N, C-alpha and C positions, 0 to 999 in steps of 0.2 A: 505493501497500502502505498502511496506515495506521500510524504511530508505536511504538504500543505491538505490534503484530503484525512489523515490522519489527526491534523490541528486541528480541524471543525469537527471533527467526532467529538474532539476532547471540550471544543467550548460550548457545543450543544450541551453536554451531559455535566458541565460545570454549572450551566443556567437552569435545568431540568431539576442537579441538584439545589441547588439557591433558592427556586421555586418551594421546590416541595418544603425547604426550612420554614419559608416566609409565612407560609401554611400553617406547617403543625406549629408554629411561634405563638398564633393567633388563638385568642380566647374560647371554646368550642361552647359556652352558656348561652349565647345568642343567635345559633347562626342567620345570615341573611337563606329566605326561604328561595330551592332552586330555580329561578323562570323554566316556566314549561310550553313549549308551543310557540315560540317566537316565530312568528309567521318571516320576519326579513330583519337582522340587524345587519346597519354597516360601523365597518372601523377606520375610520381615516387616519393616519399617524404620523412622525418622523421619521422615518426608517435607516437603517446601513448594512451596508449588505458585501458578504462575501462572494464571487461569484468563479465559478468553475466551471469551461467550457472543452469536453472532453472531446473529442472529433477523431474517427478512423475510415480510413480514405476502403474506398470496399475494394477499389483497384488491385489495392496491393499490398492490402493491410499496414500500410504504416500509420503511424499516429501522429497526433497533435495537443495538446491543452495548453489550453489558454486559464489564464487568470485577470482581475482585477486587484489596482491597493489599493484596501480596502483603508489606507490612512490618508485615499485621496478623498477632497471635498468637491468630486464630483461623483461617488459611491454613497451622499446624504442624499433622499430626496423624499419624495413627498410621493407617500402610501399611501391604496384604499383595496378593501377587498372585504366581504360580504358573507353572513352566513344565509342560508336559506332554509325556511321549515325546521326549526331547531325543533327533539323531541326528549324529553327524559324519562327514562326506561322506570316506571312505580318500584318505589323501594329496593333502589339500584345507585350508585352512584355513574354508573356508564348512563348513554344518551348516546344520538345521532343525529346529526346535519350534515348540508350540504355545505361548501365551502368551495367562494367562487375567486377565482384571484387574478392579477394580471401584474406584470413586473415588467421593466426595462429594464437593461443590461449593459454594460460594455467592458469589453476586456484592454489590458494594453503590455499584458506582461505574456511570457512562455514557459511551457517547463521544458527543460531542458539536461543535459547529462554534463556532467563534472568527472572530467578522469574515468568516464564509463563505469563509475559505481554510486552515486550520489546526483539526487534529482534537487535542482531549485529553479524557482520561475525569475525572470530575467526579462529586461527591456534589449527583442529581439527585432524592432522595427516590426513588429506585427501587430495587431488588433485587430478587434472585433464591435459590432454591435446588434442592438437587437433587441428583443422581446418573448416575451411568454404568457398563456391564459391557460386556465386550467380551469374544471370543476370534478369535483372528490367527495364519492359520501363520505365522512367522516366517523368513524368511531371515538368517542372520550371521554374520561374517569376524570367525575369532578371532586374536589375537597373544600369544602366548602368551611368558611373562617369565620369568625363575627362581621368584621368587616372586609373579606375574600374571598375572593371563589378562584382560587387557583385549578386549573384546566390544564389535560397532557391530550393531545387528540393523533389520531393517526387515519391517513386518509388514503385512495385509492382510486381513481379516476384518469378522464380523459381531458386531455389539454392538445395545445396547437403552439409551433413553435417556429421564430424567421429569425436569423441573424446574415450577414452577410462583414467581408472583409478581409484580410490575409493571416495563414499561416505555414511553416516551415513543418513540412513532414521527414520521417525516416524513423526507419523499422528503432522499435521500440523508444522512442525520442533520443537513440542513440547520437549526440549531435553534443558539439558547444556554443560558445557564444563566439569564437572563433570558427567555426565550419564553414564554407562556402556552399551554405543550402537557399539557394532559392525560395523566396515566398508567393504562395499559392494564393490568389483568389476563389474566394468561399463565396455562394450564397447558398442556402438550407432554409430552406421551408416546408414544414412538415404538419399538417392541420388535424394529423390521426395520429396525436401523439397520448403514453403512456405516462401517468404522473403519481409521482409518491411524495406523501406530503405528510412531515412529520414535526407539531409544533409543544411547545409550551407556555402555555397563559400565565399571568398573575390581575385579575383585575380587583380593583378598590371602588366600596361603595358601587360597584357591576357599571358604572360608568369607565374610571379613567384603568387604563391595564397600559401592558409590558407583554409583550410579547419576544420569545425567542424560537426563528422557525427553518426546518430545513425542508425545501423543493426542490425536486429534481424529477425534471421533465425526462423523456426516454427518447430520441427521435430516429427516424429511418427515412434515408431516401434512397436511387439510383447509387448515388453518386458515393453519400455518405451517411454511417452513423454514429451513435454514439448519444450524451447527455449534456442538458442544462444543472448544476446545480450551484442554488441559490441559498445561502445560509444568509438569514437576514434579521438582526433587533429592530424590533419596530416598537414604539411610547406611543402612546394617542388614547382619544376617544372614545368609547364608543355607546351607538343610538338605534332607537330603531324607531321607526316615522310613521309605525300602525303595529 
């Protein structure tokens, strides 16, 4: 597993841990009642994201993995998504919702090998820009507290993605920044993707929220296959129009 992917997984696990810790420290005498059968809840907020685009060229199996710089101010953006028809199962902490989300992304770095042993992301003059959208039925688990509601969700569904730009392809990315590999123009569009979504959310008095989410959109076209993974941290306000 590449170091950057491992760092993302560790960050998500830490977010899950601190979310659980925050809920566990709440007094349980007067928990907020669980909301049932919300037809629509909208979640606008400000987010920061770490994106990774994993591409395999079908013709020869050569790979390219591109990423963004999470410390770049351009990685901070307005974010909005929605839950449609929320239903909490009776006498349990589990529920079901349909999660809709869209996101834009851009990359300006690419993984390459160092001495054919280690991988790191470098500025190789390659970049991509694009978007993704998905709709996922999501099973969630709720931990209600006195003033908070901590929620973990797992969803699998349908989506689309499109991105274009340049990438340098090589077998198992076995080249370093000094290797003369010409960049390839890429243009990927798939309106029939599979999407996996994993989220951890903490709501304060049902309105203010912080969310850590990892969303992976798997694409496949005649020329390329791979995935777009977005690890996103969002702070915002939830509201239901009706």
